[in-house]
C-alpha positions in Angstrom: 17.6 -18.0 -13.5 19.0 -14.9 -15.0 17.5 -11.2 -13.4 16.3 -11.0 -16.8 13.7 -14.4 -16.8 13.6 -13.7 -13.1 11.6 -9.4 -13.8 9.9 -12.0 -17.0 8.1 -15.0 -15.6 7.4 -12.6 -12.1 5.3 -10.4 -15.4 4.1 -13.5 -17.2 2.2 -14.0 -13.3 1.0 -10.6 -12.7 -0.1 -10.5 -15.5 -2.3 -14.1 -16.0 -3.6 -13.4 -12.1 -4.6 -9.6 -13.7 -6.6 -12.0 -16.9 -8.1 -13.7 -14.2 -9.2 -11.4 -11.8 -10.6 -9.8 -15.5 -12.4 -12.3 -16.8 -14.2 -12.4 -13.4 -15.5 -9.7 -13.5 -16.4 -8.8 -17.3 -18.7 -12.2 -16.7 -19.9 -11.0 -13.7 -20.9 -7.7 -15.3 -22.1 -9.5 -18.5 -24.1 -12.5 -16.8 -25.1 -11.5 -14.0 -25.7 -6.8 -14.2 -23.2 -6.6 -11.3 -20.9 -3.9 -11.2 -17.7 -5.1 -9.6 -17.0 -3.9 -5.7 -14.8 0.1 -5.7 -12.2 -2.3 -3.4 -11.7 -4.7 -6.2 -11.6 -2.6 -8.3 -9.1 -0.6 -6.5 -7.3 -4.1 -6.1 -6.8 -4.7 -9.8 -5.6 -1.2 -10.1 -2.7 -1.4 -7.1 -2.1 -5.0 -8.8 -1.6 -2.9 -12.5 1.2 0.0 -10.0 2.8 -3.2 -9.4 3.7 -4.5 -12.7 4.0 -0.9 -14.5 6.9 -1.0 -10.9 8.5 -3.8 -12.3 8.2 -3.9 -16.0 9.3 0.3 -16.1 12.4 -1.1 -12.5 16.5 -2.6 -13.8 
């Protein structure tokens, strides 16, 4: 697998995981009226930062 296709797969994997986490968070807020814990938000922010670094790396 080429470097570009590997990077693309990594980005897709990260995006899927972030989307799943955000969906869970959204459901807990809208259905159960429960706000996410600060640690949950920090974890998602870190994952987004990792994804950004992956995208920006050459």
